[in-house]
C-alpha positions as CSV (number, residue, x, y, z in Angstrom):
1,M,-17.8,-64.7,-84.3
2,D,-20.2,-64.0,-81.5
3,V,-23.7,-62.5,-81.6
4,H,-22.5,-59.0,-80.8
5,Q,-20.1,-59.0,-83.7
6,A,-22.7,-60.5,-86.1
7,E,-25.2,-57.8,-85.0
8,Q,-22.7,-55.0,-85.7
9,L,-21.8,-56.4,-89.1
10,V,-25.5,-56.8,-90.1
11,R,-26.2,-53.2,-89.1
12,Q,-23.3,-51.9,-91.2
13,Y,-24.8,-53.7,-94.2
14,E,-28.5,-53.1,-93.5
15,T,-29.1,-50.6,-96.3
16,E,-27.3,-52.7,-98.8
17,A,-29.2,-55.8,-97.6
18,V,-32.6,-54.1,-98.0
19,D,-31.6,-52.7,-101.4
20,L,-30.7,-56.2,-102.6
21,L,-34.0,-57.6,-101.6
22,K,-35.8,-54.7,-103.3
23,L,-33.9,-55.3,-106.4
24,L,-34.8,-59.0,-106.6
25,I,-38.5,-58.2,-106.0
26,T,-38.5,-55.9,-109.0
27,C,-37.4,-58.8,-111.1
28,D,-40.3,-60.8,-112.5
29,T,-39.1,-64.4,-111.8
30,T,-42.4,-66.2,-112.1
31,D,-42.1,-69.6,-114.0
32,Y,-39.9,-69.4,-117.1
33,K,-38.7,-65.9,-116.2
34,E,-36.2,-66.8,-113.5
35,A,-33.2,-65.5,-115.6
36,N,-34.3,-62.0,-114.8
37,G,-33.2,-62.6,-111.2
38,Q,-30.4,-65.1,-111.9
39,I,-28.5,-62.4,-113.8
40,Q,-28.5,-60.3,-110.7
41,V,-27.1,-63.2,-108.6
42,E,-24.3,-63.7,-111.1
43,E,-23.3,-60.1,-111.0
44,F,-23.5,-60.1,-107.2
45,F,-20.9,-62.9,-107.0
46,E,-18.8,-61.5,-109.8
47,K,-18.2,-58.4,-107.8
48,L,-17.1,-60.6,-104.9
49,E,-14.8,-62.5,-107.2
50,I,-16.5,-65.8,-106.3
51,P,-16.9,-68.0,-109.3
52,T,-20.3,-69.2,-110.5
53,V,-21.6,-71.8,-112.9
54,R,-24.9,-72.2,-114.6
55,I,-26.7,-75.6,-114.2
56,Y,-29.5,-76.3,-116.7
57,P,-32.1,-78.9,-115.8
58,D,-32.1,-81.6,-118.5
59,A,-35.2,-83.8,-118.7
60,D,-33.3,-86.5,-120.5
61,K,-30.8,-86.8,-117.6
62,L,-33.2,-86.2,-114.8
63,G,-35.9,-88.7,-115.9
64,K,-34.1,-91.5,-114.1
65,Y,-35.2,-90.0,-110.8
66,E,-38.6,-91.1,-109.6
67,C,-39.2,-87.6,-108.1
68,F,-38.6,-85.8,-111.4
69,N,-41.6,-83.7,-112.5
70,Y,-42.3,-84.0,-116.2
71,G,-43.9,-81.4,-118.4
72,H,-41.5,-78.5,-117.8
73,T,-39.1,-77.0,-120.3
74,Y,-35.8,-75.2,-119.6
75,E,-34.8,-72.9,-122.4
76,N,-33.0,-70.0,-120.7
77,R,-33.9,-71.4,-117.3
78,Y,-30.8,-72.2,-115.2
79,C,-29.6,-72.5,-111.6
80,I,-26.7,-70.5,-110.3
81,E,-24.1,-72.2,-108.2
82,A,-21.4,-70.1,-106.5
83,V,-18.6,-71.8,-104.7
84,W,-16.3,-70.0,-102.2
85,R,-13.5,-72.4,-101.5
86,G,-12.3,-72.6,-97.9
87,S,-8.7,-72.6,-96.8
88,G,-9.0,-76.4,-96.1
89,G,-9.7,-78.7,-93.2
90,G,-13.2,-77.5,-92.4
91,R,-16.7,-78.8,-93.0
92,S,-18.6,-77.7,-96.1
93,L,-22.0,-76.1,-96.2
94,L,-24.5,-76.0,-99.0
95,L,-26.9,-73.0,-99.0
96,N,-30.0,-73.3,-101.1
97,G,-32.7,-70.8,-102.2
98,H,-35.1,-70.8,-105.1
99,M,-35.4,-67.8,-107.5
100,D,-38.8,-68.6,-108.9
101,T,-42.0,-67.3,-107.4
102,V,-45.7,-68.2,-107.9
103,F,-47.8,-65.9,-110.0
104,P,-49.5,-63.1,-108.1
105,A,-52.4,-64.6,-106.2
106,S,-55.8,-62.8,-106.6
107,P,-54.3,-59.8,-108.5
108,D,-57.3,-57.6,-107.7
109,E,-56.6,-57.9,-104.0
110,W,-53.0,-56.6,-104.2
111,R,-52.9,-53.1,-102.7
112,T,-49.6,-52.4,-104.5
113,D,-47.9,-53.6,-107.7
114,P,-46.5,-57.1,-106.9
115,F,-43.2,-56.2,-108.6
116,T,-42.7,-52.9,-106.9
117,P,-41.2,-53.3,-103.4
118,V,-43.0,-51.1,-100.8
119,I,-41.7,-50.6,-97.2
120,K,-44.3,-49.9,-94.7
121,D,-44.5,-50.4,-90.9
122,G,-41.2,-52.3,-90.9
123,K,-42.2,-54.7,-93.6
124,I,-41.2,-55.1,-97.3
125,Y,-44.2,-55.9,-99.5
126,G,-43.8,-57.6,-102.9
127,L,-44.2,-60.9,-104.7
128,G,-41.5,-63.3,-103.5
129,S,-40.6,-61.1,-100.5
130,V,-41.1,-64.0,-98.1
131,D,-41.1,-67.0,-100.5
132,M,-38.3,-66.9,-100.8
133,K,-36.2,-63.9,-102.0
134,S,-35.6,-62.7,-98.4
135,G,-34.1,-66.1,-97.6
136,L,-32.0,-66.2,-100.7
137,C,-30.8,-62.6,-100.3
138,A,-29.9,-63.3,-96.6
139,L,-27.7,-66.2,-97.7
140,M,-26.0,-64.0,-100.3
141,M,-25.5,-61.2,-97.9
142,A,-24.0,-63.5,-95.2
143,V,-21.4,-64.6,-97.8
144,K,-20.7,-61.1,-98.8
145,I,-20.2,-59.8,-95.3
146,L,-17.8,-62.6,-94.5
147,K,-15.9,-62.1,-97.7
148,E,-15.6,-58.3,-97.4
149,S,-14.7,-58.5,-93.7
150,G,-11.7,-60.7,-94.5
151,I,-13.1,-63.8,-92.7
152,H,-12.0,-66.8,-94.7
153,L,-13.4,-70.0,-93.3
154,K,-11.8,-73.5,-93.6
155,G,-14.7,-75.2,-95.2
156,D,-16.2,-74.6,-98.7
157,I,-19.4,-72.6,-98.9
158,I,-21.7,-73.5,-101.9
159,L,-24.6,-71.3,-102.6
160,Q,-27.3,-72.3,-105.1
161,S,-30.1,-70.1,-106.5
162,V,-32.3,-72.6,-108.2
163,V,-35.3,-72.5,-110.6
164,D,-38.5,-74.5,-110.9
165,E,-39.2,-75.0,-107.2
166,E,-42.8,-73.7,-107.2
167,A,-44.3,-75.4,-110.3
168,G,-44.5,-78.9,-109.0
169,G,-41.2,-78.5,-107.4
170,G,-37.7,-79.6,-107.4
171,N,-36.2,-80.0,-110.9
172,G,-33.8,-77.2,-110.4
173,S,-32.3,-78.5,-107.2
174,L,-32.5,-82.0,-108.6
175,A,-30.3,-80.8,-111.5
176,C,-27.7,-79.5,-109.0
177,I,-27.6,-82.7,-107.2
178,D,-27.3,-84.7,-110.4
179,A,-24.4,-82.4,-111.4
180,G,-22.5,-83.9,-108.4
181,T,-22.8,-81.1,-105.8
182,R,-22.4,-82.4,-102.2
183,A,-21.6,-81.0,-98.8
184,D,-21.4,-82.0,-95.2
185,A,-24.7,-80.2,-94.5
186,C,-27.4,-78.3,-96.3
187,L,-29.5,-75.2,-95.3
188,V,-32.6,-74.4,-97.3
189,A,-33.8,-70.8,-96.6
190,E,-37.5,-71.3,-96.8
191,P,-39.5,-69.1,-94.5
192,H,-39.8,-70.6,-91.0
193,M,-39.7,-67.6,-88.6
194,L,-35.9,-68.0,-88.0
195,A,-36.4,-71.4,-86.4
196,P,-34.8,-74.6,-87.8
197,A,-37.0,-77.4,-89.3
198,S,-35.5,-80.8,-89.9
199,A,-38.5,-82.3,-91.6
200,H,-41.3,-81.4,-93.9
201,L,-44.5,-83.0,-95.2
202,G,-44.7,-84.6,-98.6
203,S,-47.2,-83.3,-101.2
204,A,-48.8,-85.2,-104.0
205,A,-51.6,-84.0,-106.4
206,Y,-53.6,-85.7,-109.1
207,W,-56.1,-84.6,-111.7
208,L,-59.2,-86.8,-111.8
209,T,-61.4,-86.4,-114.9
210,A,-64.8,-87.9,-115.3
211,E,-66.9,-88.0,-118.4
212,G,-70.7,-87.4,-118.4
213,I,-73.4,-86.6,-120.9
214,S,-74.4,-83.0,-121.6
215,A,-78.0,-82.1,-121.6
216,H,-80.4,-79.3,-120.8
217,A,-80.2,-78.8,-117.1
218,N,-84.0,-78.7,-116.8
219,M,-84.0,-82.2,-118.3
220,K,-81.3,-83.7,-116.2
221,Y,-82.7,-87.2,-116.7
222,K,-81.6,-86.9,-120.4
223,G,-77.9,-86.7,-119.4
224,V,-75.3,-87.5,-116.8
225,S,-73.6,-85.0,-114.6
226,A,-69.8,-85.5,-114.7
227,F,-69.5,-83.5,-111.5
228,E,-71.9,-85.8,-109.6
229,K,-69.9,-88.8,-110.8
230,L,-67.0,-87.4,-108.9
231,L,-68.9,-86.5,-105.7
232,P,-68.7,-90.0,-104.2
233,I,-64.9,-89.9,-104.7
234,I,-64.7,-86.5,-103.0
235,N,-66.7,-87.8,-100.1
236,A,-64.7,-91.0,-99.7
237,L,-61.5,-89.0,-99.7
238,A,-62.9,-86.8,-96.9
239,L,-63.4,-90.0,-94.9
240,L,-59.9,-91.1,-95.7
241,E,-58.6,-87.7,-94.4
242,K,-60.4,-88.4,-91.1
243,K,-58.5,-91.7,-90.8
244,W,-55.2,-90.1,-91.6
245,E,-55.7,-87.4,-88.9
246,K,-54.8,-90.1,-86.4
247,R,-51.3,-90.5,-87.8
248,T,-48.7,-88.5,-86.0
249,C,-45.0,-87.4,-86.3
250,D,-42.9,-85.7,-83.6
251,L,-42.2,-82.7,-85.9
252,L,-45.1,-82.4,-88.2
253,P,-48.9,-82.0,-88.3
254,H,-51.2,-84.9,-89.5
255,P,-51.8,-85.4,-93.2
256,V,-54.6,-83.6,-95.0
257,I,-56.5,-84.1,-98.3
258,T,-57.7,-81.1,-100.2
259,V,-59.7,-80.5,-103.4
260,L,-57.7,-77.6,-104.9
261,K,-59.6,-77.0,-108.1
262,I,-62.9,-78.0,-109.8
263,E,-63.5,-77.5,-113.5
264,A,-67.0,-78.3,-114.7
265,G,-69.8,-76.7,-116.8
266,D,-69.8,-73.5,-118.7
267,G,-72.3,-71.5,-116.6
268,S,-75.2,-72.0,-119.0
269,I,-78.2,-74.2,-118.2
270,T,-76.4,-77.3,-119.3
271,L,-75.4,-80.4,-117.4
272,P,-71.6,-80.6,-117.3
273,G,-70.4,-83.3,-119.7
274,E,-66.9,-83.3,-118.2
275,C,-65.5,-82.6,-114.8
276,R,-61.9,-82.3,-113.6
277,I,-60.8,-82.0,-110.1
278,L,-57.3,-81.5,-108.7
279,V,-56.8,-83.3,-105.4
280,N,-53.8,-82.8,-103.2
281,Y,-52.7,-84.9,-100.2
282,M,-50.0,-84.1,-97.7
283,Y,-48.2,-87.1,-96.1
284,L,-45.7,-87.9,-93.4
285,P,-42.1,-89.3,-93.7
286,D,-43.2,-92.4,-91.8
287,G,-43.0,-95.1,-94.5
288,Y,-46.8,-95.6,-94.6
289,D,-48.3,-96.3,-98.0
290,Y,-50.3,-93.1,-98.4
291,H,-50.3,-93.3,-102.2
292,G,-51.6,-96.9,-102.2
293,E,-54.4,-96.1,-99.8
294,F,-55.4,-92.9,-101.7
295,M,-55.6,-94.8,-105.0
296,N,-57.4,-97.7,-103.4
297,V,-60.2,-95.4,-102.2
298,I,-60.6,-94.0,-105.7
299,D,-60.6,-97.5,-107.2
300,Q,-63.3,-98.7,-104.8
301,C,-65.5,-95.8,-105.8
302,V,-65.0,-96.5,-109.5
303,K,-65.8,-100.2,-109.1
304,S,-69.0,-99.3,-107.2
305,D,-70.4,-97.3,-110.2
306,T,-71.0,-99.2,-113.4
307,W,-70.8,-95.9,-115.4
308,F,-67.0,-96.0,-115.2
309,Q,-66.9,-99.4,-116.9
310,K,-67.6,-97.8,-120.2
311,H,-66.4,-94.3,-119.3
312,P,-63.1,-94.8,-117.4
313,L,-62.0,-92.3,-114.9
314,K,-58.8,-90.5,-116.1
315,I,-56.1,-90.1,-113.5
316,E,-53.1,-87.9,-114.1
317,K,-50.2,-87.0,-111.8
318,H,-49.8,-83.3,-111.3
319,H,-46.8,-83.5,-108.8
320,D,-45.4,-85.7,-106.1
321,C,-42.9,-84.0,-103.8
322,G,-41.9,-86.4,-101.1
323,P,-41.3,-85.7,-97.4
324,Y,-38.0,-85.8,-95.5
325,Y,-36.8,-86.2,-92.0
326,T,-33.3,-85.4,-90.5
327,D,-33.0,-86.5,-86.9
328,P,-33.4,-83.3,-84.9
329,K,-31.0,-84.6,-82.3
330,S,-28.2,-85.0,-84.8
331,E,-25.3,-82.5,-85.1
332,W,-26.4,-80.3,-88.0
333,P,-29.9,-79.5,-86.7
334,Q,-28.5,-78.9,-83.3
335,A,-25.9,-76.5,-84.7
336,A,-28.7,-74.6,-86.5
337,A,-30.8,-74.4,-83.3
338,K,-27.8,-73.2,-81.3
339,A,-27.1,-70.3,-83.7
340,A,-30.8,-69.4,-83.9
341,G,-31.1,-69.5,-80.1
342,E,-28.1,-67.3,-79.6
343,C,-29.5,-64.7,-81.9
344,A,-33.0,-64.9,-80.3
345,G,-31.6,-64.8,-76.7
346,R,-33.7,-67.9,-75.8
347,E,-33.9,-71.6,-76.6
348,V,-35.2,-72.3,-80.1
349,E,-37.0,-75.6,-80.8
350,I,-36.5,-77.7,-83.9
351,S,-39.7,-78.4,-85.7
352,G,-41.0,-79.3,-89.2
353,L,-42.4,-77.4,-92.2
354,P,-46.1,-78.1,-92.9
355,C,-45.6,-78.1,-96.6
356,G,-43.1,-79.4,-99.2
357,A,-39.7,-77.9,-100.2
358,D,-36.5,-78.8,-102.0
359,A,-35.0,-79.9,-98.7
360,R,-36.3,-83.4,-99.4
361,L,-34.0,-83.7,-102.4
362,Y,-30.8,-82.9,-100.6
363,A,-31.8,-85.2,-97.7
364,N,-33.2,-88.1,-99.6
365,I,-31.2,-88.2,-102.8
366,G,-28.0,-86.2,-101.9
367,N,-27.9,-88.0,-98.5
368,I,-27.0,-84.6,-96.8
369,P,-28.2,-83.7,-93.3
370,T,-30.6,-80.9,-94.1
371,V,-32.4,-78.1,-92.2
372,I,-34.8,-75.5,-93.3
373,L,-34.2,-72.1,-91.7
374,G,-35.4,-68.8,-93.2
375,P,-37.0,-65.4,-92.4
376,G,-40.7,-64.7,-92.4
377,S,-43.8,-66.9,-92.1
378,I,-44.9,-69.5,-94.6
379,E,-48.4,-68.2,-94.0
380,Q,-47.6,-65.1,-95.9
381,A,-46.6,-67.1,-99.0
382,H,-48.8,-67.6,-102.1
383,R,-51.2,-64.8,-101.1
384,P,-52.0,-61.2,-101.9
385,N,-49.8,-58.5,-100.3
386,E,-47.0,-60.9,-99.5
387,Y,-44.5,-59.4,-97.1
388,V,-41.5,-60.1,-94.9
389,E,-40.6,-58.1,-91.7
390,I,-37.3,-56.3,-92.2
391,E,-36.0,-57.4,-88.8
392,Q,-36.8,-61.1,-89.7
393,Y,-34.7,-60.6,-92.8
394,L,-31.8,-59.0,-91.0
395,G,-32.1,-61.6,-88.3
396,A,-31.6,-64.4,-90.8
397,I,-28.4,-62.8,-92.0
398,K,-27.1,-62.7,-88.4
399,I,-28.0,-66.4,-87.8
400,Y,-26.3,-67.4,-91.1
401,L,-23.1,-65.5,-90.1
402,L,-22.9,-67.4,-86.8
403,L,-23.8,-70.7,-88.4
404,L,-21.3,-70.3,-91.2
405,C,-18.5,-69.4,-88.8
406,E,-19.3,-72.3,-86.5
407,W,-19.8,-75.0,-89.1
408,C,-17.3,-74.1,-91.7
409,G,-14.8,-72.3,-89.4
């Protein structure tokens, strides 16, 4: 298949492709509600006569993995895996997208209902439109177009619609890997402006809880501010971030440390007797002991304040989603860049994603060469009035058609 043929096929299916994305946006698939959308995926492949299976994450089975994120339950939460067997003799390709979305950010700032897709100025607005229902729908549509066009490839195509990517990340894809799914290459359709990424940053977050003594705020000397007990730690981590800024990677930005949330006080004239902060750090796939240095900075702050001897700082892991790196010069990233470049009409560079994704699991645990390649900008994710440009969405389908034919043909 060449670019002209792919373009023609995508235009023939344009209305159906847009309708599919609108349908999934109407489905509330925030955490624990993913089944609303997974049912639609099952029906989609049933009509294509491509068999599917449900894969349920099981904490008892997945706890053996260091990257497993605890504290999640999975009643009526399952991944869908559709397998279209090739005629034989070709390379297999695993296509991955997550069904879950974050909850609507800043609900008062949404100009439309997050679950009602709105098309305006060539964009589709709605929760999950860019992260990542457009990527998932583009994968599904590429398979459908090939199947209905009578193009049967030699290699197997495995498509997964997974759960539990957003809330700490990864347990749905981890369940699929644990079930034994493997392929010669993997494509994760996270938004990256139709350019391949063969690496992403790691992300770890911890809750730090300090105890203080409540008192009337006008008599501060009668108590201990729990918030102020955490200030030296916050300042020390800011200095650590400056140090980490000097670390580099060919595909990724430098690491950052961010205080995501602060919980202290009740708004009255009372000294906060407890303070919790959620601290996140991003890190590179360079083997450096970021975690050890992060914890050492906290430990030094604790040791320098005798208050913590009788009132220990509480540290709880919120999540730890590791980084990954697939050599951009290797065959699979180069194939993805070639297909993206042919569709763009120019050379497309391979880069990295400045946040975490399930790609790390397929690369690090599944040992599968992995690229990230999807429509839209990650900057539109997790914010009010999320959207994806329709041409980006259709462009992803076109790239996937070329890539499937080239890799699995």
